[in-house]
Backbone as JSON, one array per atom type, in Angstrom:
{
  "sequence": "MTLHEALVQGTKLLEDAGIAVPRLTAEVLLSHAIHRERPFLYAHPEQELREVEWIHYGRYLHERLNGKPTQYITGRQEFYGREFRVTPDVLIPRQETELVVETALEVSRGARRILDAGTGSGAIAITLQLETQAMVCGTDISATALAVAAENARRLDAQVDFVRCDLMSAVAGSSVDVIVSNPPYVPLSERAGLQREVRDYEPEAALFAGSTGFEIYARLVTDAERVLRSGGWLVMELGYNSRDRVLAMFGPRWRDVRVAPDLAGIPRVLAARLKGEG",
  "N": [[98.83, -102.22, -0.83], [101.27, -103.04, -3.25], [104.76, -104.08, -3.37], [105.91, -103.18, -5.75], [104.18, -101.07, -6.48], [104.54, -99.37, -4.28], [107.21, -98.74, -4.58], [107.22, -97.36, -7.02], [105.6, -95.13, -6.39], [107.07, -93.96, -4.29], [109.45, -93.31, -5.61], [108.52, -91.39, -7.4], [107.67, -89.32, -5.65], [110.13, -88.57, -4.49], [111.57, -87.84, -6.75], [110.08, -85.65, -7.72], [110.63, -83.87, -5.7], [113.21, -83.23, -6.14], [115.22, -84.82, -5.13], [118.35, -86.45, -5.1], [119.25, -89.3, -7.11], [116.6, -90.73, -7.13], [115.24, -93.21, -7.58], [116.99, -95.22, -6.63], [117.2, -94.37, -3.98], [114.53, -94.69, -3.1], [114.36, -97.47, -3.33], [116.25, -98.29, -1.38], [115.12, -97.24, 0.98], [112.61, -98.51, 1.03], [113.39, -101.18, 1.17], [114.61, -101.12, 3.64], [112.4, -100.65, 5.23], [110.95, -103.01, 5.04], [112.73, -104.82, 5.94], [114.41, -106.27, 4.23], [116.77, -107.2, 1.61], [117.67, -105.24, -1.3], [117.36, -106.71, -3.82], [115.16, -108.33, -3.29], [112.92, -106.79, -3.73], [112.51, -106.83, -6.45], [112.31, -109.46, -7.0], [109.95, -110.15, -5.82], [107.71, -108.44, -6.65], [104.96, -108.29, -6.45], [104.23, -108.65, -3.86], [102.32, -107.81, -1.01], [102.46, -104.92, 1.07], [102.66, -104.96, 4.58], [100.72, -103.27, 7.1], [102.3, -102.02, 9.07], [104.74, -101.93, 7.77], [104.21, -100.2, 5.66], [103.72, -97.88, 7.09], [106.23, -97.37, 8.24], [107.76, -97.02, 5.88], [106.55, -94.77, 4.78], [107.25, -92.9, 6.74], [110.03, -92.87, 6.5], [110.34, -91.89, 3.9], [109.27, -89.34, 4.27], [111.14, -88.24, 6.04], [113.42, -88.23, 4.41], [112.61, -86.49, 2.4], [112.58, -84.18, 3.84], [115.23, -83.65, 4.06], [116.91, -85.27, 5.58], [119.73, -87.35, 5.55], [119.94, -90.4, 3.7], [121.55, -92.39, 4.83], [121.49, -91.85, 7.57], [118.88, -92.44, 8.09], [118.63, -95.17, 7.56], [120.7, -96.03, 9.1], [123.05, -97.11, 8.19], [126.09, -97.5, 6.32], [128.2, -98.29, 3.65], [131.68, -98.95, 3.59], [134.76, -99.36, 2.21], [134.08, -101.94, 1.46], [132.8, -102.97, 3.67], [130.11, -102.96, 6.05], [129.07, -100.25, 7.95], [127.79, -98.93, 10.99], [126.03, -95.92, 11.26], [125.24, -92.81, 12.79], [123.63, -89.66, 13.55], [125.6, -88.67, 15.19], [128.04, -89.04, 14.08], [130.18, -88.38, 11.26], [129.16, -89.18, 7.97], [130.73, -91.81, 6.36], [132.59, -91.28, 3.4], [133.01, -92.26, -0.05], [135.33, -91.23, -1.25], [137.04, -91.05, 0.89], [138.06, -93.53, 1.17], [140.41, -93.5, -0.2], [142.2, -92.47, 1.61], [142.59, -94.69, 3.25], [143.7, -96.47, 1.34], [146.08, -95.13, 0.67], [147.32, -95.06, 3.17], [147.7, -97.81, 3.56], [149.63, -98.28, 1.65], [151.88, -96.93, 2.66], [152.23, -97.98, 5.15], [153.35, -100.47, 5.45], [154.57, -102.97, 7.45], [154.17, -101.42, 9.67], [153.63, -101.04, 13.15], [152.07, -99.65, 14.97], [149.24, -97.71, 14.58], [147.53, -94.65, 14.31], [144.38, -93.15, 14.33], [143.3, -90.06, 14.06], [140.65, -88.3, 15.23], [138.4, -90.09, 14.85], [135.63, -90.61, 14.47], [133.08, -92.51, 13.1], [134.73, -94.64, 13.19], [135.49, -95.83, 10.86], [137.89, -95.62, 9.28], [139.93, -96.37, 11.08], [139.09, -98.97, 11.91], [139.02, -100.33, 9.46], [141.74, -100.22, 8.7], [142.89, -101.71, 10.78], [141.79, -104.24, 10.35], [142.79, -104.78, 7.85], [145.56, -104.7, 8.15], [146.28, -105.85, 10.58], [147.66, -104.52, 12.52], [148.43, -102.74, 15.61], [145.95, -100.56, 16.46], [144.71, -97.35, 17.18], [141.99, -95.21, 17.82], [141.05, -91.86, 18.1], [138.82, -89.42, 19.48], [137.01, -86.41, 20.11], [134.44, -86.56, 20.84], [132.25, -88.27, 22.89], [129.94, -89.66, 22.21], [130.38, -90.23, 19.52], [132.54, -91.97, 19.76], [131.27, -94.1, 20.99], [129.71, -95.09, 18.9], [131.77, -95.84, 17.16], [133.04, -97.84, 18.69], [131.03, -99.76, 18.78], [130.89, -100.43, 16.08], [133.41, -101.59, 15.79], [133.13, -103.86, 17.43], [131.1, -105.23, 16.06], [132.39, -105.84, 13.67], [134.5, -107.27, 14.48], [137.02, -106.12, 15.06], [140.12, -105.23, 16.44], [140.48, -102.57, 18.0], [141.59, -99.82, 19.86], [139.9, -97.23, 21.52], [140.04, -93.83, 22.32], [139.1, -91.07, 24.22], [139.86, -87.88, 23.41], [141.29, -84.71, 22.41], [142.14, -84.7, 19.22], [145.43, -85.61, 19.11], [146.14, -85.31, 21.72], [146.29, -86.96, 23.96], [148.16, -88.83, 23.37], [151.24, -90.5, 23.59], [154.6, -89.25, 23.09], [156.6, -89.89, 20.17], [155.57, -92.48, 19.54], [154.07, -93.71, 17.56], [153.67, -95.24, 14.36], [152.25, -94.63, 12.03], [150.06, -91.99, 11.29], [146.73, -91.3, 10.64], [144.13, -89.29, 9.25], [140.94, -87.86, 8.74], [140.23, -84.87, 8.8], [138.2, -82.15, 10.2], [137.48, -79.65, 7.81], [136.05, -77.55, 6.76], [135.5, -74.13, 6.35], [133.97, -71.91, 8.7], [132.66, -69.83, 7.51], [131.57, -70.85, 5.22], [129.37, -72.24, 5.82], [126.62, -71.68, 5.2], [126.49, -72.29, 2.51], [126.62, -75.02, 2.24], [125.25, -78.25, 1.35], [121.94, -79.01, 2.42], [121.6, -81.48, 3.59], [124.07, -82.01, 4.65], [124.74, -79.68, 6.16], [122.59, -79.42, 8.0], [122.39, -81.84, 9.31], [124.74, -83.44, 9.71], [127.41, -83.85, 12.13], [128.62, -80.87, 13.6], [131.17, -80.59, 14.74], [132.68, -82.37, 13.31], [132.79, -81.28, 10.86], [133.42, -78.47, 10.68], [136.31, -76.43, 10.83], [137.17, -74.01, 11.73], [137.72, -70.47, 11.3], [139.18, -70.3, 8.92], [139.41, -72.87, 7.9], [141.71, -74.3, 7.94], [142.71, -74.74, 10.4], [142.72, -77.19, 11.89], [144.34, -78.82, 10.34], [146.83, -77.53, 10.7], [147.31, -78.02, 13.41], [147.46, -80.82, 13.41], [149.73, -81.35, 11.8], [151.74, -80.11, 13.3], [151.61, -81.47, 15.81], [152.03, -84.05, 14.99], [154.74, -84.21, 14.6], [155.61, -84.56, 17.14], [154.39, -86.95, 17.98], [154.86, -89.0, 16.1], [157.04, -91.72, 15.35], [160.52, -91.79, 14.4], [160.82, -91.51, 10.95], [158.18, -92.1, 10.52], [154.8, -91.89, 9.14], [152.44, -89.37, 8.11], [149.14, -89.19, 7.15], [146.61, -87.55, 5.49], [143.27, -86.54, 4.69], [142.37, -84.21, 2.17], [140.7, -81.08, 1.88], [138.61, -79.5, -0.62], [140.52, -77.65, -2.91], [142.6, -77.14, -1.13], [145.19, -77.99, -1.13], [147.7, -76.52, -1.61], [147.92, -74.73, 0.55], [148.05, -76.5, 2.71], [150.3, -78.03, 2.09], [152.26, -76.12, 2.48], [152.56, -76.11, 5.19], [154.37, -78.01, 5.97], [157.47, -78.37, 7.25], [161.14, -78.39, 7.45], [161.52, -80.83, 8.75], [160.26, -82.8, 7.42], [159.84, -85.21, 4.76], [159.53, -86.82, 1.52], [157.0, -85.95, 0.67], [153.79, -86.28, -0.64], [150.96, -86.1, -2.88], [147.81, -87.45, -3.55], [145.41, -87.81, -6.12], [141.79, -87.94, -6.29], [139.18, -89.93, -7.92], [138.01, -88.03, -9.48], [140.05, -86.41, -10.12], [140.73, -84.5, -8.28], [142.93, -83.14, -5.87], [143.26, -85.17, -3.14], [144.32, -86.7, -0.98], [146.99, -86.31, 1.25], [150.26, -87.32, 1.96], [153.02, -87.58, 4.13], [156.39, -87.98, 5.27], [158.06, -88.24, 8.32], [161.31, -87.13, 8.93], [164.01, -89.39, 9.37], [166.41, -90.07, 11.98], [169.71, -88.74, 11.81]],
  "CA": [[99.78, -101.74, -1.83], [102.35, -103.98, -3.52], [106.1, -103.52, -3.34], [106.11, -102.44, -6.99], [103.44, -99.81, -6.4], [105.19, -98.53, -3.29], [108.47, -98.27, -5.15], [106.9, -96.36, -8.04], [105.1, -93.93, -5.72], [108.17, -93.35, -3.56], [110.37, -92.72, -6.59], [107.89, -90.17, -7.92], [107.74, -88.3, -4.61], [111.52, -88.11, -4.35], [111.95, -87.17, -8.0], [109.41, -84.35, -7.76], [111.26, -83.0, -4.7], [114.57, -82.95, -6.52], [116.17, -85.64, -4.38], [119.26, -87.17, -5.99], [119.04, -90.75, -7.34], [115.32, -91.04, -6.46], [114.87, -94.63, -7.64], [117.84, -95.95, -5.7], [116.81, -93.97, -2.63], [113.28, -95.36, -2.79], [114.67, -98.89, -3.13], [116.93, -98.46, -0.09], [114.17, -96.96, 2.06], [111.59, -99.56, 1.05], [114.06, -102.39, 1.67], [114.79, -100.93, 5.08], [111.08, -100.74, 5.87], [110.46, -104.4, 5.07], [113.83, -105.64, 6.47], [114.91, -107.16, 3.18], [117.74, -106.59, 0.72], [117.03, -104.64, -2.47], [116.91, -107.66, -4.86], [113.86, -108.89, -2.93], [111.86, -105.94, -4.3], [112.29, -107.2, -7.85], [111.95, -110.88, -7.03], [108.58, -110.3, -5.31], [107.06, -107.12, -6.82], [103.51, -108.36, -6.18], [103.98, -108.83, -2.43], [101.63, -106.7, -0.36], [103.06, -104.38, 2.28], [101.87, -104.96, 5.79], [100.44, -101.89, 7.53], [103.44, -101.46, 9.79], [105.78, -101.65, 6.77], [103.81, -99.0, 4.94], [103.9, -96.75, 8.0], [107.67, -97.1, 8.31], [108.19, -96.52, 4.57], [106.08, -93.38, 4.68], [108.05, -92.05, 7.62], [111.38, -92.74, 5.92], [110.22, -90.97, 2.76], [109.06, -87.99, 4.82], [112.43, -87.78, 6.58], [114.33, -87.93, 3.31], [112.1, -85.28, 1.74], [112.95, -83.04, 4.69], [116.67, -83.45, 3.99], [117.71, -86.21, 6.37], [120.45, -88.27, 4.68], [119.47, -91.79, 3.7], [122.37, -93.2, 5.74], [121.01, -91.66, 8.94], [117.57, -93.09, 8.18], [118.84, -96.62, 7.63], [121.74, -96.31, 10.08], [124.08, -97.96, 7.58], [126.87, -97.0, 5.2], [129.3, -99.17, 3.27], [132.99, -98.32, 3.46], [135.81, -100.33, 1.9], [133.51, -103.28, 1.37], [132.21, -103.38, 4.93], [128.97, -102.14, 6.46], [129.27, -99.56, 9.21], [126.65, -98.24, 11.57], [126.21, -94.47, 11.36], [124.18, -92.04, 13.42], [123.95, -88.23, 13.45], [126.76, -88.34, 16.04], [129.28, -89.23, 13.31], [130.19, -88.04, 9.85], [128.91, -90.32, 7.09], [131.95, -92.12, 5.58], [132.47, -91.07, 1.97], [133.82, -93.14, -0.89], [136.65, -90.65, -1.5], [137.89, -91.27, 2.06], [138.73, -94.82, 1.0], [141.76, -93.21, -0.68], [143.03, -92.35, 2.81], [142.94, -96.06, 3.62], [144.6, -97.04, 0.34], [147.38, -94.48, 0.82], [147.91, -95.54, 4.43], [148.16, -99.18, 3.36], [150.86, -98.23, 0.87], [153.02, -96.44, 3.43], [152.26, -98.57, 6.5], [153.84, -101.85, 5.44], [155.43, -103.21, 8.59], [153.83, -100.55, 10.8], [153.11, -101.74, 14.32], [151.08, -98.83, 15.66], [148.57, -96.74, 13.71], [146.62, -93.77, 15.03], [143.37, -92.43, 13.55], [142.97, -88.87, 14.85], [139.3, -87.86, 14.85], [137.97, -91.34, 14.21], [134.21, -90.61, 14.1], [132.44, -93.83, 13.09], [135.76, -95.67, 13.28], [135.63, -96.52, 9.57], [139.29, -95.71, 8.85], [140.68, -97.15, 12.07], [138.68, -100.37, 11.86], [139.46, -100.88, 8.18], [143.19, -100.42, 8.73], [143.23, -102.81, 11.68], [141.42, -105.5, 9.72], [143.63, -104.99, 6.67], [146.98, -104.81, 8.48], [146.46, -106.54, 11.86], [148.5, -103.7, 13.39], [147.78, -102.13, 16.77], [145.33, -99.33, 15.98], [143.98, -96.55, 18.16], [141.2, -94.12, 17.27], [140.71, -90.83, 19.08], [137.78, -88.46, 19.11], [136.62, -85.55, 21.22], [133.03, -86.84, 21.1], [131.98, -89.55, 23.53], [128.89, -90.36, 21.46], [131.01, -90.77, 18.32], [133.34, -93.13, 20.16], [130.35, -95.21, 21.25], [129.38, -95.65, 17.59], [132.98, -96.5, 16.66], [133.25, -99.06, 19.45], [130.03, -100.73, 18.34], [131.32, -100.92, 14.76], [134.55, -102.5, 16.0], [132.6, -105.12, 17.95], [130.36, -105.92, 15.0], [133.29, -106.28, 12.62], [135.56, -108.05, 15.13], [138.28, -105.4, 14.9], [140.78, -104.95, 17.73], [140.87, -101.16, 18.0], [141.41, -99.08, 21.11], [139.35, -95.9, 21.31], [140.39, -92.92, 23.41], [138.49, -89.74, 24.1], [140.77, -86.76, 23.58], [141.3, -83.76, 21.3], [143.14, -85.14, 18.25], [146.48, -86.49, 19.62], [146.59, -84.74, 22.99], [146.52, -88.01, 24.97], [149.06, -89.83, 22.8], [152.63, -90.3, 24.0], [155.53, -88.85, 22.05], [157.4, -90.89, 19.44], [154.96, -93.78, 19.84], [153.19, -94.16, 16.49], [154.31, -95.39, 13.05], [151.43, -93.97, 11.01], [148.89, -91.22, 11.73], [145.77, -91.02, 9.57], [143.07, -88.4, 9.72], [140.04, -87.12, 7.86], [139.9, -83.83, 9.77], [137.29, -81.09, 9.78], [138.21, -78.68, 7.0], [135.14, -76.56, 6.18], [135.48, -72.86, 7.08], [132.66, -71.54, 9.23], [132.03, -68.88, 6.59], [130.94, -71.58, 4.12], [128.27, -73.03, 6.37], [125.35, -71.46, 4.5], [126.55, -72.84, 1.17], [126.64, -76.48, 2.24], [123.99, -78.94, 1.13], [121.18, -79.07, 3.68], [121.84, -82.79, 4.19], [125.32, -81.9, 5.41], [124.66, -78.55, 7.1], [121.56, -79.55, 9.03], [122.31, -83.16, 9.93], [126.02, -84.03, 10.12], [127.92, -83.17, 13.33], [129.42, -79.68, 13.31], [132.55, -80.78, 15.16], [133.36, -83.15, 12.29], [132.76, -80.52, 9.6], [133.99, -77.12, 10.68], [137.64, -76.38, 11.43], [137.44, -72.66, 12.24], [137.41, -69.39, 10.36], [139.86, -70.49, 7.64], [139.32, -74.25, 7.45], [143.03, -74.93, 8.0], [143.15, -74.79, 11.79], [142.99, -78.56, 12.35], [145.53, -79.28, 9.62], [148.03, -76.98, 11.34], [147.53, -78.74, 14.67], [147.87, -82.19, 13.11], [151.12, -81.37, 11.32], [152.62, -79.76, 14.42], [151.65, -82.51, 16.84], [152.56, -85.28, 14.4], [156.19, -84.2, 14.81], [155.83, -85.07, 18.49], [153.82, -88.28, 18.19], [155.4, -90.0, 15.19], [158.4, -92.23, 15.47], [161.4, -91.39, 13.31], [160.48, -92.18, 9.7], [156.75, -92.38, 10.46], [154.01, -91.21, 8.11], [151.18, -88.68, 8.37], [148.25, -89.29, 5.98], [145.42, -86.75, 5.76], [142.38, -86.16, 3.59], [142.39, -82.78, 1.86], [139.49, -80.43, 1.42], [138.69, -78.96, -1.97], [141.36, -76.47, -3.12], [143.39, -76.87, 0.08], [146.5, -78.62, -1.24], [148.86, -75.64, -1.49], [148.01, -74.2, 1.92], [148.46, -77.57, 3.62], [151.68, -78.35, 1.77], [153.14, -75.09, 3.04], [152.71, -76.33, 6.63], [155.4, -79.01, 6.23], [158.79, -77.77, 7.33], [162.33, -79.18, 7.12], [161.56, -82.14, 9.38], [159.46, -83.73, 6.62], [160.32, -85.58, 3.43], [158.66, -87.73, 0.74], [155.64, -85.42, 0.68], [153.1, -86.63, -1.88], [149.53, -85.84, -2.91], [147.12, -88.38, -4.44], [144.1, -87.31, -6.55], [140.68, -88.9, -6.29], [138.76, -90.33, -9.25], [137.64, -86.82, -10.22], [141.25, -85.65, -10.36], [140.9, -83.49, -7.24], [143.89, -83.54, -4.84], [142.39, -85.67, -2.08], [145.04, -87.23, 0.17], [148.39, -85.92, 1.38], [151.07, -88.18, 2.83], [154.36, -87.04, 4.34], [157.18, -88.83, 6.16], [158.95, -87.53, 9.24], [162.7, -87.52, 8.68], [164.67, -90.23, 10.34], [167.59, -89.48, 12.61], [170.95, -88.87, 11.08]],
  "C": [[100.91, -102.75, -1.99], [103.7, -103.27, -3.42], [106.37, -102.69, -4.59], [105.41, -101.09, -6.94], [104.09, -98.84, -5.41], [106.48, -97.94, -3.83], [108.22, -97.18, -6.19], [106.46, -95.04, -7.39], [106.23, -93.2, -4.98], [109.16, -92.66, -4.48], [109.82, -91.41, -7.12], [107.96, -89.03, -6.9], [109.15, -87.71, -4.5], [111.97, -87.35, -5.58], [111.34, -85.77, -8.07], [110.04, -83.35, -6.79], [112.71, -82.69, -5.02], [115.62, -83.72, -5.74], [117.04, -86.43, -5.35], [118.96, -88.66, -5.99], [117.74, -91.23, -6.69], [114.97, -92.52, -6.47], [115.68, -95.43, -6.63], [117.47, -95.63, -4.26], [115.52, -94.66, -2.2], [113.5, -96.85, -2.53], [115.28, -99.13, -1.75], [115.95, -98.27, 1.06], [113.09, -98.03, 2.17], [112.19, -100.87, 1.58], [114.25, -102.32, 3.18], [113.47, -101.11, 5.82], [110.6, -102.17, 6.01], [111.55, -105.37, 5.57], [114.28, -106.7, 5.48], [115.99, -106.43, 2.38], [117.04, -106.15, -0.57], [116.6, -105.65, -3.54], [115.54, -108.27, -4.56], [112.72, -108.1, -3.56], [111.51, -106.37, -5.72], [111.96, -108.68, -7.99], [110.5, -111.1, -6.62], [107.81, -108.98, -5.43], [105.58, -107.12, -6.43], [103.2, -108.49, -4.69], [103.35, -107.59, -1.83], [102.4, -106.24, 0.87], [102.11, -104.55, 3.45], [101.71, -103.51, 6.27], [101.64, -101.25, 8.21], [104.58, -101.13, 8.83], [105.47, -100.38, 6.0], [104.0, -97.75, 5.81], [105.38, -96.36, 8.09], [108.18, -96.48, 7.0], [107.78, -95.06, 4.4], [106.89, -92.44, 5.54], [109.45, -91.83, 7.05], [111.36, -91.78, 4.73], [110.08, -89.53, 3.25], [110.38, -87.43, 5.35], [113.39, -87.41, 5.46], [113.89, -86.67, 2.56], [112.44, -84.03, 2.53], [114.46, -82.84, 4.79], [117.51, -84.42, 4.77], [118.41, -87.19, 5.44], [119.94, -89.7, 4.81], [120.24, -92.64, 4.7], [121.94, -93.04, 7.19], [119.63, -92.27, 9.14], [117.75, -94.59, 8.36], [119.85, -96.99, 8.71], [122.89, -97.11, 9.52], [124.8, -97.2, 6.47], [128.0, -97.96, 4.91], [130.58, -98.37, 3.13], [134.02, -99.42, 3.29], [135.29, -101.77, 1.97], [132.89, -103.81, 2.65], [131.08, -102.44, 5.31], [129.22, -101.57, 7.85], [127.96, -98.94, 9.68], [126.98, -96.76, 11.66], [124.99, -93.86, 12.02], [124.53, -90.57, 13.22], [125.08, -87.78, 14.36], [128.07, -88.45, 15.28], [129.09, -88.78, 11.88], [129.93, -89.31, 9.03], [130.18, -90.6, 6.28], [131.68, -91.97, 4.09], [133.39, -92.01, 1.2], [135.21, -92.57, -1.09], [137.6, -90.85, -0.32], [138.56, -92.63, 2.01], [140.15, -94.63, 0.48], [142.72, -92.96, 0.48], [143.51, -93.73, 3.24], [143.95, -96.63, 2.64], [146.0, -96.44, 0.45], [148.08, -94.96, 2.09], [148.42, -96.96, 4.29], [149.47, -99.22, 2.59], [152.07, -97.88, 1.74], [153.2, -97.16, 4.77], [152.75, -100.01, 6.53], [154.84, -102.04, 6.57], [155.14, -102.33, 9.8], [153.23, -101.37, 11.93], [152.0, -100.98, 15.02], [150.55, -97.75, 14.73], [147.58, -95.95, 14.54], [145.68, -93.09, 14.05], [142.89, -91.26, 14.4], [141.66, -88.27, 14.36], [138.57, -88.98, 14.16], [136.5, -91.38, 13.8], [133.6, -91.99, 14.21], [133.44, -94.96, 13.26], [136.06, -96.33, 11.96], [137.08, -96.68, 9.14], [140.07, -96.62, 9.8], [140.37, -98.64, 11.97], [139.16, -101.04, 10.57], [140.96, -101.16, 8.2], [143.59, -101.56, 9.66], [142.93, -104.15, 11.02], [142.31, -105.81, 8.52], [145.09, -105.25, 7.03], [147.28, -105.66, 9.7], [147.42, -105.79, 12.79], [147.72, -103.29, 14.63], [147.26, -100.77, 16.34], [144.57, -98.66, 17.11], [143.23, -95.45, 17.42], [140.85, -93.14, 18.36], [139.59, -89.96, 18.56], [137.42, -87.64, 20.34], [135.2, -85.83, 21.66], [132.84, -88.23, 21.7], [130.93, -90.35, 22.76], [129.44, -90.94, 20.15], [131.81, -92.01, 18.66], [132.46, -94.33, 20.48], [129.95, -95.89, 19.94], [130.57, -96.43, 17.04], [133.22, -97.83, 17.38], [132.26, -100.15, 19.04], [130.42, -101.3, 16.98], [132.49, -101.89, 14.9], [134.08, -103.85, 16.51], [131.92, -105.92, 16.85], [131.29, -106.53, 13.95], [134.49, -107.05, 13.16], [136.93, -107.44, 14.87], [138.83, -105.05, 16.27], [141.34, -103.53, 17.71], [140.62, -100.57, 19.38], [140.91, -97.68, 20.79], [139.58, -95.05, 22.55], [139.72, -91.58, 23.17], [139.52, -88.67, 24.42], [140.68, -85.87, 22.35], [142.47, -84.11, 20.38], [144.17, -86.08, 18.89], [146.94, -86.07, 21.01], [146.91, -85.79, 24.04], [147.53, -89.06, 24.52], [150.5, -89.5, 23.17], [153.51, -89.95, 22.81], [156.29, -90.01, 21.45], [156.88, -92.31, 19.64], [154.19, -94.4, 18.69], [153.96, -94.22, 15.16], [153.57, -94.65, 11.95], [150.27, -93.24, 11.69], [148.02, -91.0, 10.5], [144.7, -90.1, 10.13], [142.25, -87.88, 8.54], [139.5, -85.97, 8.71], [138.79, -82.91, 9.29], [138.06, -80.07, 8.95], [137.3, -77.65, 6.33], [135.23, -75.26, 6.99], [134.07, -72.52, 7.55], [131.92, -70.62, 8.28], [131.29, -69.57, 5.45], [129.75, -72.41, 4.57], [127.0, -72.91, 5.54], [125.33, -72.1, 3.12], [126.58, -74.35, 1.1], [125.27, -77.04, 1.88], [123.26, -79.1, 2.46], [121.39, -80.41, 4.38], [123.08, -82.78, 5.07], [125.16, -80.87, 6.53], [123.73, -78.83, 8.27], [121.62, -80.87, 9.8], [123.65, -83.73, 10.39], [126.63, -83.21, 11.26], [128.88, -82.02, 13.01], [130.89, -79.89, 13.65], [133.36, -81.57, 14.13], [133.46, -82.42, 10.96], [133.62, -79.28, 9.64], [135.29, -77.06, 11.47], [137.92, -75.04, 12.09], [137.18, -71.65, 11.15], [138.04, -69.6, 8.99], [139.67, -71.88, 7.06], [140.63, -75.0, 7.55], [143.53, -75.12, 9.43], [143.52, -76.2, 12.26], [144.19, -79.15, 11.62], [146.8, -78.81, 10.31], [148.34, -77.71, 12.64], [148.02, -80.16, 14.41], [149.33, -82.26, 12.68], [152.08, -81.1, 12.47], [152.74, -80.9, 15.41], [152.16, -83.84, 16.3], [154.07, -85.36, 14.58], [156.54, -84.71, 16.21], [155.47, -86.55, 18.61], [154.46, -89.36, 17.32], [156.79, -90.46, 15.6], [159.21, -91.74, 14.28], [161.07, -92.2, 12.06], [159.01, -92.51, 9.55], [156.02, -91.48, 9.47], [152.78, -90.52, 8.7], [150.37, -88.69, 7.08], [146.95, -88.56, 6.3], [144.58, -86.55, 4.5], [142.41, -84.65, 3.42], [141.01, -82.29, 1.46], [139.7, -79.87, 0.03], [139.56, -77.7, -1.99], [142.23, -76.13, -1.91], [144.84, -77.34, -0.03], [147.65, -77.66, -0.94], [149.03, -75.11, -0.07], [148.5, -75.27, 2.89], [149.91, -77.97, 3.35], [152.66, -77.37, 2.41], [153.36, -75.26, 4.54], [153.86, -77.28, 6.96], [156.78, -78.37, 6.13], [159.93, -78.74, 7.04], [162.39, -80.56, 7.76], [160.84, -83.21, 8.56], [160.12, -84.0, 5.28], [159.29, -86.49, 2.76], [157.2, -87.26, 0.76], [154.99, -85.69, -0.67], [151.61, -86.34, -1.75], [148.89, -86.78, -3.94], [145.76, -87.79, -4.83], [143.03, -88.39, -6.43], [140.27, -89.19, -7.73], [138.35, -89.16, -10.12], [138.85, -85.96, -10.53], [141.53, -84.56, -9.34], [141.94, -83.97, -6.23], [143.15, -83.92, -3.56], [143.13, -86.11, -0.82], [146.5, -86.79, 0.11], [149.08, -86.87, 2.34], [152.47, -87.58, 2.93], [155.06, -87.88, 5.41], [158.1, -87.98, 7.02], [160.38, -88.04, 9.04], [163.24, -88.4, 9.79], [165.88, -89.53, 10.93], [168.83, -89.71, 11.76], [170.87, -88.33, 9.67]]
}
């Protein structure tokens, strides 16, 4: 079977199963099977697949048809122009989370210490370290997630310290200039309504916050008052329709509270500054 024939057949299988972007998915899976980049498929459509390549491609298609996200099949996801390794131990970095990075870059000019609470794959922490050259620390409650993050840091030559703890519990008071976080914010009651790719494959600890979905936000805002230096910033990704509830958590110690929308116009990132002394 040629690359062209394999691509056509894979696209048809995925399309018939209702898989989103079937052609692109087939291209990514076939490229992964033959260890080439996607343009190779169109430069050499007549090339015959070796038996081992066909076996791998068939397995990848089967996994995707069963709901496994493409990123967990290939082990790769791009974020802010860099390629990160992802496994089922970490949440797949989303494009909208790049707005967390962009907002943090705006408010962190001159920041010396940045903390990523709940770092997962390390995508935010590593990106901020490479973009700012600040001292960056990423925390996570999952040892397996931290192993993925540490590997990503090594691959991308980022100087990030990773600490296993629950959010900011191991961080000293008044020690950080900027805190960033993409926290769990899905209520447990909404589990059944999630896409199967998310519900069945992504780590529960990175998805579900509790019965309301606001439990982790409340902890982050409260503990940020302890961890941030005077005038420091807290930057968090917002879940759908969560802006008003999260805004109400900020008391008199905060100022310059702002919300940035994503490309779809949905309130996506909240940033707030801890009041300075005096």
